Backbone of each chain as nested JSON, in Angstrom:
{
  "chains": [
    {"id": "A", "residues": [
      {"number": 1, "name": "MET", "atoms": {"N": [18.281, 1.726, -8.658], "CA": [17.2, 2.512, -9.256], "C": [17.784, 3.719, -9.965]}},
      {"number": 2, "name": "GLN", "atoms": {"N": [16.98, 4.301, -10.81], "CA": [17.428, 5.469, -11.562], "C": [16.37, 6.545, -11.536]}},
      {"number": 3, "name": "ILE", "atoms": {"N": [16.85, 7.76, -11.783], "CA": [15.946, 8.896, -11.884], "C": [15.676, 9.166, -13.356]}},
      {"number": 4, "name": "GLY", "atoms": {"N": [14.429, 9.493, -13.666], "CA": [14.101, 9.783, -15.054], "C": [12.984, 10.801, -15.14]}},
      {"number": 5, "name": "ARG", "atoms": {"N": [12.717, 11.224, -16.382], "CA": [11.597, 12.128, -16.594], "C": [10.637, 11.485, -17.59]}},
      {"number": 6, "name": "VAL", "atoms": {"N": [9.356, 11.532, -17.266], "CA": [8.343, 10.978, -18.171], "C": [8.228, 11.917, -19.374]}},
      {"number": 7, "name": "VAL", "atoms": {"N": [8.448, 11.354, -20.576], "CA": [8.422, 12.188, -21.78], "C": [7.302, 11.81, -22.744]}},
      {"number": 8, "name": "GLY", "atoms": {"N": [6.582, 10.739, -22.48], "CA": [5.527, 10.383, -23.418], "C": [4.701, 9.205, -22.95]}},
      {"number": 9, "name": "THR", "atoms": {"N": [3.679, 8.911, -23.754], "CA": [2.774, 7.804, -23.444], "C": [2.753, 6.834, -24.622]}},
      {"number": 10, "name": "VAL", "atoms": {"N": [2.476, 5.575, -24.337], "CA": [2.466, 4.541, -25.366], "C": [1.125, 3.817, -25.319]}},
      {"number": 11, "name": "VAL", "atoms": {"N": [0.53, 3.612, -26.483], "CA": [-0.741, 2.901, -26.57], "C": [-0.527, 1.597, -27.322]}},
      {"number": 12, "name": "SER", "atoms": {"N": [-0.958, 0.496, -26.717], "CA": [-0.827, -0.828, -27.332], "C": [-2.089, -1.626, -27.062]}},
      {"number": 13, "name": "THR", "atoms": {"N": [-2.752, -2.056, -28.129], "CA": [-3.965, -2.855, -27.96], "C": [-3.617, -4.329, -27.816]}},
      {"number": 14, "name": "GLN", "atoms": {"N": [-2.75, -4.79, -28.715], "CA": [-2.387, -6.215, -28.726], "C": [-1.135, -6.404, -27.892]}},
      {"number": 15, "name": "LYS", "atoms": {"N": [-1.32, -6.914, -26.671], "CA": [-0.187, -7.038, -25.754], "C": [-0.414, -8.239, -24.854]}},
      {"number": 16, "name": "HIS", "atoms": {"N": [0.629, -8.636, -24.154], "CA": [0.499, -9.761, -23.24], "C": [-0.522, -9.419, -22.163]}},
      {"number": 17, "name": "ARG", "atoms": {"N": [-1.293, -10.435, -21.73], "CA": [-2.427, -10.163, -20.825], "C": [-2.01, -9.534, -19.505]}},
      {"number": 18, "name": "LYS", "atoms": {"N": [-0.756, -9.772, -19.091], "CA": [-0.317, -9.181, -17.818], "C": [-0.196, -7.66, -17.898]}},
      {"number": 19, "name": "PHE", "atoms": {"N": [-0.271, -7.1, -19.109], "CA": [-0.201, -5.646, -19.277], "C": [-1.578, -5.003, -19.295]}},
      {"number": 20, "name": "GLU", "atoms": {"N": [-2.646, -5.824, -19.251], "CA": [-3.978, -5.238, -19.357], "C": [-4.236, -4.282, -18.208]}},
      {"number": 21, "name": "GLY", "atoms": {"N": [-4.68, -3.078, -18.545], "CA": [-4.965, -2.074, -17.532], "C": [-3.749, -1.321, -17.043]}},
      {"number": 22, "name": "ALA", "atoms": {"N": [-2.566, -1.745, -17.473], "CA": [-1.346, -1.059, -17.02], "C": [-1.083, 0.15, -17.909]}},
      {"number": 23, "name": "LYS", "atoms": {"N": [-0.563, 1.209, -17.302], "CA": [-0.2, 2.396, -18.07], "C": [1.268, 2.301, -18.453]}},
      {"number": 24, "name": "LEU", "atoms": {"N": [1.552, 2.527, -19.739], "CA": [2.925, 2.463, -20.252], "C": [3.414, 3.871, -20.543]}},
      {"number": 25, "name": "LEU", "atoms": {"N": [4.54, 4.226, -19.958], "CA": [5.08, 5.569, -20.161], "C": [6.494, 5.497, -20.714]}},
      {"number": 26, "name": "LEU", "atoms": {"N": [6.83, 6.472, -21.539], "CA": [8.202, 6.618, -22.039], "C": [8.962, 7.479, -21.044]}},
      {"number": 27, "name": "VAL", "atoms": {"N": [10.105, 6.957, -20.602], "CA": [10.885, 7.66, -19.579], "C": [12.302, 7.899, -20.096]}},
      {"number": 28, "name": "GLN", "atoms": {"N": [12.758, 9.136, -19.995], "CA": [14.139, 9.474, -20.334], "C": [14.977, 9.429, -19.054]}},
      {"number": 29, "name": "PRO", "atoms": {"N": [15.915, 8.473, -18.952], "CA": [16.782, 8.456, -17.769], "C": [17.611, 9.741, -17.692]}},
      {"number": 30, "name": "LEU", "atoms": {"N": [17.868, 10.185, -16.468], "CA": [18.599, 11.429, -16.247], "C": [19.835, 11.165, -15.399]}},
      {"number": 31, "name": "ALA", "atoms": {"N": [20.884, 11.948, -15.667], "CA": [22.023, 11.984, -14.751], "C": [21.612, 12.821, -13.536]}},
      {"number": 32, "name": "MET", "atoms": {"N": [22.449, 12.817, -12.507], "CA": [22.08, 13.548, -11.285], "C": [21.961, 15.057, -11.521]}},
      {"number": 33, "name": "ASP", "atoms": {"N": [22.553, 15.549, -12.627], "CA": [22.408, 16.988, -12.926], "C": [21.25, 17.233, -13.904]}},
      {"number": 34, "name": "ASP", "atoms": {"N": [20.375, 16.235, -14.032], "CA": [19.16, 16.347, -14.848], "C": [19.41, 16.346, -16.351]}},
      {"number": 35, "name": "THR", "atoms": {"N": [20.626, 16.039, -16.806], "CA": [20.841, 15.923, -18.245], "C": [20.435, 14.515, -18.685]}},
      {"number": 36, "name": "PRO", "atoms": {"N": [19.886, 14.372, -19.903], "CA": [19.472, 13.058, -20.402], "C": [20.654, 12.099, -20.459]}},
      {"number": 37, "name": "ARG", "atoms": {"N": [20.399, 10.853, -20.12], "CA": [21.454, 9.844, -20.127], "C": [20.925, 8.585, -20.786]}},
      {"number": 38, "name": "GLY", "atoms": {"N": [21.465, 8.248, -21.947], "CA": [21.018, 7.037, -22.632], "C": [19.687, 7.216, -23.335]}},
      {"number": 39, "name": "ALA", "atoms": {"N": [19.192, 6.118, -23.889], "CA": [17.968, 6.163, -24.684], "C": [16.74, 6.057, -23.789]}},
      {"number": 40, "name": "PRO", "atoms": {"N": [15.638, 6.717, -24.176], "CA": [14.395, 6.563, -23.423], "C": [13.93, 5.103, -23.412]}},
      {"number": 41, "name": "LEU", "atoms": {"N": [13.249, 4.719, -22.353], "CA": [12.757, 3.352, -22.212], "C": [11.28, 3.374, -21.838]}},
      {"number": 42, "name": "LEU", "atoms": {"N": [10.665, 2.214, -21.927], "CA": [9.267, 2.071, -21.538], "C": [9.186, 1.505, -20.136]}},
      {"number": 43, "name": "ALA", "atoms": {"N": [8.36, 2.11, -19.303], "CA": [8.16, 1.596, -17.952], "C": [6.67, 1.522, -17.665]}},
      {"number": 44, "name": "VAL", "atoms": {"N": [6.278, 0.529, -16.883], "CA": [4.898, 0.504, -16.413], "C": [4.805, 1.456, -15.226]}},
      {"number": 45, "name": "ASP", "atoms": {"N": [3.635, 2.059, -15.09], "CA": [3.459, 3.078, -14.059], "C": [2.734, 2.491, -12.86]}},
      {"number": 46, "name": "GLY", "atoms": {"N": [3.43, 2.474, -11.718], "CA": [2.81, 1.934, -10.511], "C": [2.247, 2.988, -9.585]}},
      {"number": 47, "name": "VAL", "atoms": {"N": [2.394, 4.273, -9.921], "CA": [2.054, 5.318, -8.959], "C": [1.205, 6.451, -9.516]}},
      {"number": 48, "name": "GLY", "atoms": {"N": [0.784, 6.371, -10.763], "CA": [-0.023, 7.455, -11.328], "C": [0.803, 8.639, -11.773]}},
      {"number": 49, "name": "ALA", "atoms": {"N": [1.951, 8.396, -12.372], "CA": [2.806, 9.486, -12.853], "C": [2.26, 10.042, -14.163]}},
      {"number": 50, "name": "GLY", "atoms": {"N": [2.688, 11.262, -14.486], "CA": [2.247, 11.892, -15.73], "C": [3.425, 12.461, -16.493]}},
      {"number": 51, "name": "VAL", "atoms": {"N": [3.142, 12.878, -17.726], "CA": [4.192, 13.455, -18.577], "C": [4.782, 14.693, -17.907]}},
      {"number": 52, "name": "HIS", "atoms": {"N": [6.074, 14.848, -18.035], "CA": [6.905, 15.939, -17.483], "C": [7.341, 15.669, -16.045]}},
      {"number": 53, "name": "GLU", "atoms": {"N": [6.765, 14.684, -15.372], "CA": [7.144, 14.475, -13.979], "C": [8.472, 13.732, -13.868]}},
      {"number": 54, "name": "LYS", "atoms": {"N": [9.186, 14.042, -12.786], "CA": [10.453, 13.381, -12.499], "C": [10.151, 12.194, -11.598]}},
      {"number": 55, "name": "VAL", "atoms": {"N": [10.66, 11.04, -11.974], "CA": [10.232, 9.806, -11.311], "C": [11.417, 8.917, -10.953]}},
      {"number": 56, "name": "LEU", "atoms": {"N": [11.15, 7.975, -10.059], "CA": [12.126, 6.948, -9.695], "C": [11.717, 5.659, -10.406]}},
      {"number": 57, "name": "ILE", "atoms": {"N": [12.672, 5.048, -11.12], "CA": [12.354, 3.83, -11.847], "C": [13.226, 2.674, -11.364]}},
      {"number": 58, "name": "VAL", "atoms": {"N": [12.614, 1.487, -11.293], "CA": [13.387, 0.265, -11.042], "C": [13.615, -0.404, -12.388]}},
      {"number": 59, "name": "LEU", "atoms": {"N": [14.822, -0.909, -12.59], "CA": [15.185, -1.549, -13.853], "C": [15.561, -2.993, -13.572]}},
      {"number": 60, "name": "GLU", "atoms": {"N": [14.604, -3.749, -13.087], "CA": [14.843, -5.162, -12.764], "C": [13.481, -5.837, -12.775]}},
      {"number": 61, "name": "GLY", "atoms": {"N": [13.435, -7.035, -13.322], "CA": [12.16, -7.667, -13.583], "C": [11.288, -7.941, -12.379]}},
      {"number": 62, "name": "ARG", "atoms": {"N": [11.871, -8.574, -11.362], "CA": [11.042, -8.965, -10.222], "C": [10.454, -7.737, -9.519]}},
      {"number": 63, "name": "ALA", "atoms": {"N": [11.321, -6.737, -9.318], "CA": [10.86, -5.517, -8.653], "C": [9.784, -4.816, -9.476]}},
      {"number": 64, "name": "ALA", "atoms": {"N": [9.976, -4.793, -10.801], "CA": [8.989, -4.127, -11.663], "C": [7.652, -4.852, -11.613]}},
      {"number": 65, "name": "GLY", "atoms": {"N": [7.691, -6.182, -11.566], "CA": [6.458, -6.951, -11.464], "C": [5.726, -6.678, -10.162]}},
      {"number": 66, "name": "GLU", "atoms": {"N": [6.503, -6.535, -9.089], "CA": [5.88, -6.231, -7.793], "C": [5.261, -4.843, -7.804]}},
      {"number": 67, "name": "ALA", "atoms": {"N": [5.932, -3.891, -8.458], "CA": [5.394, -2.53, -8.535], "C": [4.068, -2.526, -9.291]}},
      {"number": 68, "name": "LEU", "atoms": {"N": [3.962, -3.427, -10.24], "CA": [2.738, -3.538, -11.03], "C": [1.684, -4.344, -10.274]}},
      {"number": 69, "name": "GLY", "atoms": {"N": [2.114, -5.034, -9.206], "CA": [1.193, -5.836, -8.42], "C": [0.817, -7.137, -9.096]}},
      {"number": 70, "name": "ARG", "atoms": {"N": [1.663, -7.606, -10.017], "CA": [1.361, -8.849, -10.729], "C": [2.579, -9.754, -10.718]}},
      {"number": 71, "name": "LYS", "atoms": {"N": [2.369, -10.97, -10.285], "CA": [3.469, -11.939, -10.288], "C": [3.712, -12.46, -11.707]}},
      {"number": 72, "name": "ALA", "atoms": {"N": [4.968, -12.78, -11.986], "CA": [5.351, -13.372, -13.273], "C": [4.915, -12.53, -14.463]}},
      {"number": 73, "name": "ALA", "atoms": {"N": [4.939, -11.213, -14.303], "CA": [4.646, -10.332, -15.438], "C": [5.932, -10.123, -16.245]}},
      {"number": 74, "name": "PRO", "atoms": {"N": [5.825, -10.144, -17.581], "CA": [7.026, -9.97, -18.396], "C": [7.398, -8.494, -18.53]}},
      {"number": 75, "name": "VAL", "atoms": {"N": [7.828, -7.903, -17.442], "CA": [8.216, -6.49, -17.417], "C": [9.629, -6.371, -16.872]}},
      {"number": 76, "name": "ASP", "atoms": {"N": [10.325, -5.291, -17.247], "CA": [11.68, -5.08, -16.739], "C": [11.919, -3.668, -16.229]}},
      {"number": 77, "name": "ALA", "atoms": {"N": [10.878, -2.834, -16.238], "CA": [11.049, -1.465, -15.751], "C": [9.719, -0.953, -15.237]}},
      {"number": 78, "name": "ALA", "atoms": {"N": [9.755, -0.251, -14.082], "CA": [8.529, 0.306, -13.519], "C": [8.837, 1.607, -12.795]}},
      {"number": 79, "name": "ILE", "atoms": {"N": [7.854, 2.493, -12.836], "CA": [7.933, 3.733, -12.065], "C": [7.392, 3.44, -10.677]}},
      {"number": 80, "name": "VAL", "atoms": {"N": [8.213, 3.724, -9.657], "CA": [7.806, 3.398, -8.294], "C": [7.628, 4.639, -7.421]}},
      {"number": 81, "name": "GLY", "atoms": {"N": [7.894, 5.83, -7.962], "CA": [7.679, 7.031, -7.173], "C": [7.809, 8.281, -8.02]}},
      {"number": 82, "name": "ILE", "atoms": {"N": [7.159, 9.347, -7.549], "CA": [7.292, 10.661, -8.189], "C": [8.196, 11.486, -7.285]}},
      {"number": 83, "name": "ILE", "atoms": {"N": [9.266, 12.023, -7.857], "CA": [10.307, 12.664, -7.053], "C": [9.96, 14.123, -6.776]}},
      {"number": 84, "name": "ASP", "atoms": {"N": [10.037, 14.486, -5.506], "CA": [9.871, 15.893, -5.139], "C": [11.207, 16.61, -5.3]}},
      {"number": 85, "name": "THR", "atoms": {"N": [12.225, 16.115, -4.615], "CA": [13.542, 16.752, -4.71], "C": [14.625, 15.687, -4.599]}},
      {"number": 86, "name": "VAL", "atoms": {"N": [15.779, 15.996, -5.178], "CA": [16.985, 15.191, -5.004], "C": [18.059, 16.142, -4.505]}},
      {"number": 87, "name": "THR", "atoms": {"N": [18.681, 15.785, -3.401], "CA": [19.735, 16.64, -2.853], "C": [21.02, 15.838, -2.782]}},
      {"number": 88, "name": "ILE", "atoms": {"N": [22.065, 16.331, -3.43], "CA": [23.378, 15.694, -3.359], "C": [24.229, 16.54, -2.423]}},
      {"number": 89, "name": "SER", "atoms": {"N": [24.644, 15.96, -1.313], "CA": [25.386, 16.743, -0.318], "C": [26.815, 16.277, -0.154]}},
      {"number": 90, "name": "GLY", "atoms": {"N": [27.178, 15.166, -0.821], "CA": [28.49, 14.583, -0.589], "C": [29.593, 15.251, -1.384]}}
    ]},
    {"id": "B", "residues": [
      {"number": 1, "name": "MET", "atoms": {"N": [11.394, -1.851, -20.611], "CA": [11.036, -2.279, -21.966], "C": [11.557, -1.233, -22.956]}},
      {"number": 2, "name": "GLN", "atoms": {"N": [11.555, -1.602, -24.216], "CA": [12.091, -0.7, -25.223], "C": [11.256, -0.796, -26.495]}},
      {"number": 3, "name": "LEU", "atoms": {"N": [11.168, 0.306, -27.2], "CA": [10.485, 0.325, -28.49], "C": [11.389, -0.284, -29.553]}},
      {"number": 4, "name": "ALA", "atoms": {"N": [10.784, -0.958, -30.527], "CA": [11.577, -1.574, -31.585], "C": [10.7, -1.808, -32.804]}},
      {"number": 5, "name": "ARG", "atoms": {"N": [11.368, -2.061, -33.939], "CA": [10.651, -2.485, -35.144], "C": [11.1, -3.9, -35.489]}},
      {"number": 6, "name": "VAL", "atoms": {"N": [10.137, -4.748, -35.847], "CA": [10.485, -6.113, -36.266], "C": [11.045, -6.04, -37.678]}},
      {"number": 7, "name": "ILE", "atoms": {"N": [12.268, -6.547, -37.856], "CA": [12.91, -6.45, -39.168], "C": [13.227, -7.819, -39.771]}},
      {"number": 8, "name": "GLY", "atoms": {"N": [12.89, -8.885, -39.08], "CA": [13.185, -10.194, -39.659], "C": [12.797, -11.316, -38.727]}},
      {"number": 9, "name": "ASP", "atoms": {"N": [13.104, -12.531, -39.152], "CA": [12.836, -13.67, -38.283], "C": [13.995, -14.652, -38.358]}},
      {"number": 10, "name": "VAL", "atoms": {"N": [13.991, -15.588, -37.417], "CA": [15.057, -16.578, -37.315], "C": [14.408, -17.955, -37.288]}},
      {"number": 11, "name": "VAL", "atoms": {"N": [14.901, -18.852, -38.118], "CA": [14.396, -20.225, -38.141], "C": [15.512, -21.161, -37.715]}},
      {"number": 12, "name": "MET", "atoms": {"N": [15.204, -22.052, -36.784], "CA": [16.192, -23.023, -36.326], "C": [15.537, -24.397, -36.307]}},
      {"number": 13, "name": "THR", "atoms": {"N": [16.254, -25.381, -36.789], "CA": [15.74, -26.742, -36.717], "C": [16.258, -27.421, -35.453]}},
      {"number": 14, "name": "ARG", "atoms": {"N": [17.539, -27.307, -35.237], "CA": [18.13, -27.935, -34.052], "C": [18.232, -26.895, -32.955]}},
      {"number": 15, "name": "LYS", "atoms": {"N": [17.519, -27.129, -31.863], "CA": [17.44, -26.098, -30.825], "C": [17.062, -26.715, -29.493]}},
      {"number": 16, "name": "ASP", "atoms": {"N": [17.178, -25.924, -28.454], "CA": [16.751, -26.312, -27.117], "C": [15.287, -26.74, -27.177]}},
      {"number": 17, "name": "GLU", "atoms": {"N": [14.953, -27.844, -26.498], "CA": [13.577, -28.367, -26.598], "C": [12.532, -27.367, -26.101]}},
      {"number": 18, "name": "ASN", "atoms": {"N": [12.93, -26.485, -25.205], "CA": [11.987, -25.485, -24.698], "C": [11.74, -24.339, -25.688]}},
      {"number": 19, "name": "LEU", "atoms": {"N": [12.451, -24.355, -26.797], "CA": [12.221, -23.338, -27.829], "C": [11.313, -23.852, -28.945]}},
      {"number": 20, "name": "VAL", "atoms": {"N": [10.938, -25.129, -28.856], "CA": [10.096, -25.701, -29.91], "C": [8.741, -24.986, -29.924]}},
      {"number": 21, "name": "GLY", "atoms": {"N": [8.328, -24.537, -31.104], "CA": [7.03, -23.886, -31.232], "C": [7.028, -22.396, -30.935]}},
      {"number": 22, "name": "ILE", "atoms": {"N": [8.183, -21.859, -30.56], "CA": [8.26, -20.436, -30.222], "C": [8.856, -19.665, -31.402]}},
      {"number": 23, "name": "THR", "atoms": {"N": [8.203, -18.565, -31.771], "CA": [8.676, -17.745, -32.891], "C": [9.799, -16.821, -32.438]}},
      {"number": 24, "name": "LEU", "atoms": {"N": [10.848, -16.769, -33.245], "CA": [11.98, -15.876, -32.977], "C": [12.005, -14.778, -34.033]}},
      {"number": 25, "name": "LEU", "atoms": {"N": [12.04, -13.548, -33.593], "CA": [12.05, -12.42, -34.519], "C": [13.284, -11.552, -34.272]}},
      {"number": 26, "name": "VAL", "atoms": {"N": [13.724, -10.865, -35.316], "CA": [14.831, -9.915, -35.177], "C": [14.224, -8.528, -35.002]}},
      {"number": 27, "name": "VAL", "atoms": {"N": [14.63, -7.835, -33.946], "CA": [14.089, -6.499, -33.683], "C": [15.21, -5.464, -33.685]}},
      {"number": 28, "name": "GLN", "atoms": {"N": [14.872, -4.292, -34.22], "CA": [15.785, -3.148, -34.19], "C": [15.243, -2.141, -33.181]}},
      {"number": 29, "name": "PRO", "atoms": {"N": [15.949, -1.924, -32.074], "CA": [15.474, -0.92, -31.106], "C": [15.354, 0.462, -31.76]}},
      {"number": 30, "name": "LEU", "atoms": {"N": [14.36, 1.228, -31.298], "CA": [14.063, 2.549, -31.853], "C": [14.101, 3.61, -30.769]}},
      {"number": 31, "name": "THR", "atoms": {"N": [14.437, 4.826, -31.182], "CA": [14.252, 5.98, -30.307], "C": [12.791, 6.404, -30.41]}},
      {"number": 32, "name": "PRO", "atoms": {"N": [12.314, 7.283, -29.505], "CA": [10.925, 7.741, -29.603], "C": [10.621, 8.489, -30.905]}},
      {"number": 33, "name": "ASP", "atoms": {"N": [11.653, 8.95, -31.639], "CA": [11.364, 9.57, -32.938], "C": [11.563, 8.577, -34.099]}},
      {"number": 34, "name": "HIS", "atoms": {"N": [11.408, 7.291, -33.765], "CA": [11.376, 6.202, -34.758], "C": [12.717, 5.94, -35.444]}},
      {"number": 35, "name": "GLN", "atoms": {"N": [13.813, 6.429, -34.896], "CA": [15.129, 6.19, -35.486], "C": [15.765, 4.948, -34.858]}},
      {"number": 36, "name": "PRO", "atoms": {"N": [16.478, 4.141, -35.657], "CA": [17.181, 2.979, -35.104], "C": [18.214, 3.423, -34.075]}},
      {"number": 37, "name": "VAL", "atoms": {"N": [18.337, 2.661, -32.993], "CA": [19.36, 2.941, -31.989], "C": [19.926, 1.608, -31.514]}},
      {"number": 38, "name": "GLY", "atoms": {"N": [21.238, 1.48, -31.537], "CA": [21.862, 0.245, -31.087], "C": [21.73, -0.868, -32.102]}},
      {"number": 39, "name": "ARG", "atoms": {"N": [22.203, -2.038, -31.72], "CA": [22.246, -3.173, -32.633], "C": [20.968, -3.978, -32.591]}},
      {"number": 40, "name": "PRO", "atoms": {"N": [20.57, -4.55, -33.733], "CA": [19.418, -5.456, -33.731], "C": [19.706, -6.687, -32.865]}},
      {"number": 41, "name": "LEU", "atoms": {"N": [18.651, -7.29, -32.357], "CA": [18.79, -8.486, -31.547], "C": [17.642, -9.436, -31.833]}},
      {"number": 42, "name": "VAL", "atoms": {"N": [17.776, -10.653, -31.337], "CA": [16.74, -11.663, -31.535], "C": [15.87, -11.732, -30.279]}},
      {"number": 43, "name": "ALA", "atoms": {"N": [14.553, -11.739, -30.488], "CA": [13.61, -11.797, -29.369], "C": [12.539, -12.833, -29.655]}},
      {"number": 44, "name": "VAL", "atoms": {"N": [12.053, -13.507, -28.625], "CA": [10.913, -14.403, -28.799], "C": [9.643, -13.561, -28.89]}},
      {"number": 45, "name": "ASP", "atoms": {"N": [8.626, -14.112, -29.534], "CA": [7.395, -13.362, -29.767], "C": [6.259, -13.945, -28.943]}},
      {"number": 46, "name": "ALA", "atoms": {"N": [5.687, -13.128, -28.044], "CA": [4.586, -13.594, -27.205], "C": [3.243, -13.016, -27.634]}},
      {"number": 47, "name": "VAL", "atoms": {"N": [3.202, -12.24, -28.711], "CA": [1.959, -11.533, -29.048], "C": [1.548, -11.643, -30.513]}},
      {"number": 48, "name": "GLY", "atoms": {"N": [2.268, -12.418, -31.328], "CA": [1.89, -12.545, -32.728], "C": [2.315, -11.371, -33.594]}},
      {"number": 49, "name": "ALA", "atoms": {"N": [3.489, -10.823, -33.307], "CA": [3.993, -9.688, -34.098], "C": [4.515, -10.162, -35.447]}},
      {"number": 50, "name": "GLY", "atoms": {"N": [4.636, -9.218, -36.397], "CA": [5.142, -9.554, -37.722], "C": [6.142, -8.521, -38.205]}},
      {"number": 51, "name": "VAL", "atoms": {"N": [6.845, -8.861, -39.278], "CA": [7.864, -7.973, -39.824], "C": [7.233, -6.631, -40.212]}},
      {"number": 52, "name": "GLY", "atoms": {"N": [7.911, -5.55, -39.855], "CA": [7.444, -4.203, -40.163], "C": [6.687, -3.552, -39.023]}},
      {"number": 53, "name": "GLU", "atoms": {"N": [6.231, -4.347, -38.052], "CA": [5.44, -3.76, -36.966], "C": [6.327, -3.133, -35.896]}},
      {"number": 54, "name": "GLU", "atoms": {"N": [5.785, -2.096, -35.253], "CA": [6.461, -1.474, -34.123], "C": [5.941, -2.129, -32.85]}},
      {"number": 55, "name": "VAL", "atoms": {"N": [6.872, -2.516, -32.008], "CA": [6.551, -3.336, -30.834], "C": [7.301, -2.806, -29.614]}},
      {"number": 56, "name": "PHE", "atoms": {"N": [6.999, -3.394, -28.451], "CA": [7.91, -3.195, -27.327], "C": [8.314, -4.55, -26.791]}},
      {"number": 57, "name": "PHE", "atoms": {"N": [9.562, -4.598, -26.305], "CA": [10.09, -5.876, -25.833], "C": [10.706, -5.718, -24.455]}},
      {"number": 58, "name": "VAL", "atoms": {"N": [10.732, -6.845, -23.743], "CA": [11.267, -6.875, -22.382], "C": [12.599, -7.617, -22.42]}},
      {"number": 59, "name": "ARG", "atoms": {"N": [13.522, -7.185, -21.597], "CA": [14.817, -7.859, -21.501], "C": [14.891, -8.659, -20.207]}},
      {"number": 60, "name": "GLY", "atoms": {"N": [15.676, -9.742, -20.243], "CA": [15.909, -10.529, -19.039], "C": [15.087, -11.799, -19.0]}},
      {"number": 61, "name": "LYS", "atoms": {"N": [15.199, -12.518, -17.908], "CA": [14.489, -13.78, -17.748], "C": [12.984, -13.607, -17.881]}},
      {"number": 62, "name": "GLU", "atoms": {"N": [12.5, -12.394, -17.568], "CA": [11.07, -12.124, -17.654], "C": [10.517, -12.374, -19.053]}},
      {"number": 63, "name": "ALA", "atoms": {"N": [11.393, -12.365, -20.058], "CA": [10.952, -12.647, -21.427], "C": [10.376, -14.052, -21.564]}},
      {"number": 64, "name": "SER", "atoms": {"N": [10.722, -14.952, -20.628], "CA": [10.218, -16.328, -20.697], "C": [8.848, -16.477, -20.03]}},
      {"number": 65, "name": "PHE", "atoms": {"N": [8.413, -15.501, -19.242], "CA": [7.18, -15.653, -18.459], "C": [5.933, -15.935, -19.292]}},
      {"number": 66, "name": "PRO", "atoms": {"N": [5.778, -15.326, -20.484], "CA": [4.56, -15.634, -21.249], "C": [4.431, -17.103, -21.635]}},
      {"number": 67, "name": "PHE", "atoms": {"N": [5.519, -17.865, -21.55], "CA": [5.487, -19.258, -21.976], "C": [5.371, -20.218, -20.804]}},
      {"number": 68, "name": "TYR", "atoms": {"N": [5.174, -19.681, -19.605], "CA": [5.023, -20.494, -18.402], "C": [3.943, -21.55, -18.613]}},
      {"number": 69, "name": "PRO", "atoms": {"N": [4.093, -22.808, -18.169], "CA": [5.164, -23.311, -17.309], "C": [6.451, -23.685, -18.033]}},
      {"number": 70, "name": "ALA", "atoms": {"N": [6.478, -23.602, -19.375], "CA": [7.757, -23.823, -20.055], "C": [8.71, -22.697, -19.672]}},
      {"number": 71, "name": "GLU", "atoms": {"N": [9.976, -23.001, -19.637], "CA": [10.964, -21.982, -19.304], "C": [12.017, -21.917, -20.401]}},
      {"number": 72, "name": "PRO", "atoms": {"N": [11.647, -21.338, -21.55], "CA": [12.619, -21.251, -22.641], "C": [13.826, -20.404, -22.223]}},
      {"number": 73, "name": "PRO", "atoms": {"N": [15.023, -20.8, -22.689], "CA": [16.238, -20.073, -22.327], "C": [16.415, -18.832, -23.199]}},
      {"number": 74, "name": "VAL", "atoms": {"N": [15.737, -17.756, -22.82], "CA": [15.734, -16.54, -23.639], "C": [15.982, -15.317, -22.765]}},
      {"number": 75, "name": "ASP", "atoms": {"N": [16.425, -14.225, -23.398], "CA": [16.691, -13.002, -22.629], "C": [16.048, -11.757, -23.234]}},
      {"number": 76, "name": "ALA", "atoms": {"N": [15.205, -11.953, -24.253], "CA": [14.481, -10.816, -24.814], "C": [13.189, -11.331, -25.425]}},
      {"number": 77, "name": "GLY", "atoms": {"N": [12.086, -10.604, -25.203], "CA": [10.809, -11.066, -25.721], "C": [9.874, -9.915, -26.06]}},
      {"number": 78, "name": "ILE", "atoms": {"N": [9.193, -10.05, -27.197], "CA": [8.205, -9.043, -27.599], "C": [6.934, -9.292, -26.806]}},
      {"number": 79, "name": "VAL", "atoms": {"N": [6.449, -8.25, -26.105], "CA": [5.265, -8.416, -25.258], "C": [4.126, -7.478, -25.642]}},
      {"number": 80, "name": "GLY", "atoms": {"N": [4.321, -6.647, -26.664], "CA": [3.219, -5.803, -27.107], "C": [3.466, -5.228, -28.493]}},
      {"number": 81, "name": "ILE", "atoms": {"N": [2.376, -5.061, -29.244], "CA": [2.436, -4.363, -30.527], "C": [1.926, -2.947, -30.268]}},
      {"number": 82, "name": "VAL", "atoms": {"N": [2.696, -1.959, -30.709], "CA": [2.362, -0.572, -30.38], "C": [1.408, 0.0, -31.426]}},
      {"number": 83, "name": "ASP", "atoms": {"N": [0.281, 0.577, -30.96], "CA": [-0.615, 1.302, -31.868], "C": [0.023, 2.642, -32.223]}},
      {"number": 84, "name": "HIS", "atoms": {"N": [0.401, 3.382, -31.198], "CA": [1.092, 4.66, -31.4], "C": [1.688, 5.1, -30.085]}},
      {"number": 85, "name": "TRP", "atoms": {"N": [2.627, 6.039, -30.187], "CA": [3.12, 6.67, -28.971], "C": [3.206, 8.162, -29.204]}},
      {"number": 86, "name": "ASP", "atoms": {"N": [3.175, 8.897, -28.113], "CA": [3.201, 10.359, -28.178], "C": [4.291, 10.873, -27.257]}},
      {"number": 87, "name": "VAL", "atoms": {"N": [5.117, 11.742, -27.789], "CA": [6.171, 12.363, -26.992], "C": [5.848, 13.839, -26.879]}},
      {"number": 88, "name": "GLU", "atoms": {"N": [5.927, 14.353, -25.643], "CA": [5.614, 15.778, -25.432], "C": [6.875, 16.55, -25.126]}}
    ]}
  ]
}
């Protein structure tokens, strides 16, 4: 899983039926020091996240489909939690 | 998933039988400020997208799910046409 920050929202009318009712958010992946890492991606929201929030994302199809609560959904990324804190102690 | 613009299509006569009837499009991934990022790739189309449209696509075996019970051998698929997006 990766940590990211929600940076935007995406609106799509014409989409695969498994996306109906799903919220699509743009997420910027972050390094552990909160600097942006790589290009922003689209994730379905399984937890009610909003813009500016720091979130945990899964980047794997089966897990993302489960987060969305739909089997065989053509998704590859989902937000599975809103992060309160990350502590690196090692 | 990733944002992209459809920039072309691919036509094949000789192909895997599970690809028969499936449209193949060339997509250029985009950043949220509509700039090209990375290399273009070929994706199957599950939503009736066309050249010039902004779309989002899924990577991995999940790209084949819209064609169930057929299991086309693909690793990228367009699953939505984007009306607009907003970055804050």
